[in-house]
Structure formats: structure tokens, C-alpha cells
C-alpha positions in Angstrom: 2.3 9.4 -27.1 0.9 8.3 -24.0 0.3 4.4 -23.6 -2.8 2.9 -22.0 -1.9 -0.4 -20.0 -4.4 -3.4 -20.4 -3.8 -5.7 -17.2 -5.3 -8.7 -18.5 -3.7 -11.5 -20.5 -2.2 -9.8 -23.6 1.0 -8.5 -24.5 2.1 -6.2 -27.3 1.9 -8.3 -30.3 5.8 -6.7 -31.7 7.2 -7.6 -28.5 5.5 -11.3 -28.5 6.8 -11.8 -32.2 10.6 -10.9 -31.4 10.4 -13.1 -28.3 8.6 -15.9 -29.8 10.9 -16.0 -32.6 13.6 -16.7 -30.2 11.3 -19.2 -28.3 10.5 -21.2 -31.5 14.3 -22.3 -31.8 13.8 -24.5 -28.9 12.1 -28.3 -28.8 10.4 -27.4 -25.9 6.8 -25.9 -25.6 7.1 -22.1 -25.8 6.0 -19.9 -22.9 3.6 -18.0 -25.1 2.6 -17.9 -29.1 1.0 -15.5 -30.9 -1.3 -17.7 -32.6 -3.4 -14.6 -35.1 -2.7 -11.2 -35.4 -5.1 -9.1 -37.9 -5.2 -5.6 -38.8 -8.5 -4.1 -40.4 -8.2 -0.7 -42.0 -11.8 1.0 -42.9 -13.3 4.5 -43.6 -16.4 5.4 -41.7 -18.6 8.9 -42.4 -15.4 10.1 -43.6 -13.1 9.0 -40.8 -10.5 6.5 -40.9 -10.2 3.7 -38.6 -8.0 0.8 -38.0 -8.8 -2.3 -35.9 -6.3 -4.7 -34.6 -7.0 -7.9 -33.0 -4.5 -10.5 -31.6 -4.9 -13.9 -30.1 -2.1 -14.9 -27.9 -1.8 -18.7 -26.5 -0.5 -18.7 -22.6 1.2 -22.4 -22.2 2.5 -21.9 -18.8 3.2 -19.3 -16.0 6.0 -17.9 -17.4 4.4 -17.0 -20.5 2.1 -14.7 -18.4 4.9 -12.0 -18.8 3.4 -11.6 -22.4 0.1 -10.9 -21.2 0.2 -7.2 -20.7 -0.2 -4.6 -23.5 0.3 -1.0 -23.9 -1.6 0.9 -26.6 -0.1 4.4 -27.7 -2.4 7.0 -28.3 -2.2 10.7 -28.6 -4.4 14.0 -29.7 -4.3 12.8 -33.4 -4.6 9.0 -32.6 -7.5 8.3 -30.6 -8.5 4.7 -28.7 -12.3 4.5 -28.9 -13.3 1.1 -28.0 -11.2 -1.6 -26.0 -12.5 -5.0 -25.8 -10.1 -8.1 -24.5 -11.0 -11.5 -22.6 -9.5 -14.5 -21.4 -10.5 -17.6 -22.9 -9.9 -21.4 -21.2 -8.4 -24.3 -23.3 -12.1 -25.4 -24.8 -12.3 -21.7 -26.2 -14.9 -20.4 -23.1 -14.9 -16.8 -22.3 -13.6 -16.8 -18.2 -12.8 -13.3 -17.6 -13.9 -9.8 -19.8 -11.9 -6.7 -19.4 -13.4 -4.3 -17.2 -12.9 -0.3 -17.4 -11.2 -0.8 -14.0 -8.4 -3.0 -15.6 -7.3 0.0 -17.7 -4.7 2.3 -16.7 -3.6 5.5 -18.4 
């Protein structure tokens, strides 16, 4: 499998979960928090689709290391649509993913 890398502030959820479990043991504010993770599986026109979404809150500069994500794909597992954006503390979108932000 070859991963696609997205540069805006996202990180693979399983990595974030492992690291955040370690961070949650301290009384300090964690660098980053996985606030929501959702997976939807559905069939459309006889094809199976999986949609995954993650909400990651970056609390400080150290949390930016969790802001990169790799999406594995192959001939059998295709990625057809990628959406990502950065929101400010008020929930307003300040940056959207552009095709130039994706590396293969």
C-alpha cells in the first residue's frame, strides 16, 4: 500500500489515540485531543464505500506534530475524495485542503 500524505493539520487517528492515552495521565492540558472519530460504511450502486472523519483539537504548538495524516491505498482500496480543513477556536473555517497540499 502507498500512503497519501495530507499536510494540513490532521494526523492518523490510531497514532493520536495511542499518544493521547499517554497524555491523558497528566494533569496538564494535552498537546492535542481526538474529539471525534466516525466511520460510516454504505453500499451505493453495488459498491461498498467507507467514509471516515476525525476531529482533532490542537491545543498548542507541540500538538502540531499530530496534524499530518497518511491514508493507505492500493489497487483494491481506492481513495476517491479527500476533504480537510482547519477551524479556529470559534469553529470558523480558516483554511481548506487544496490539491497541492496532497503528496503521493
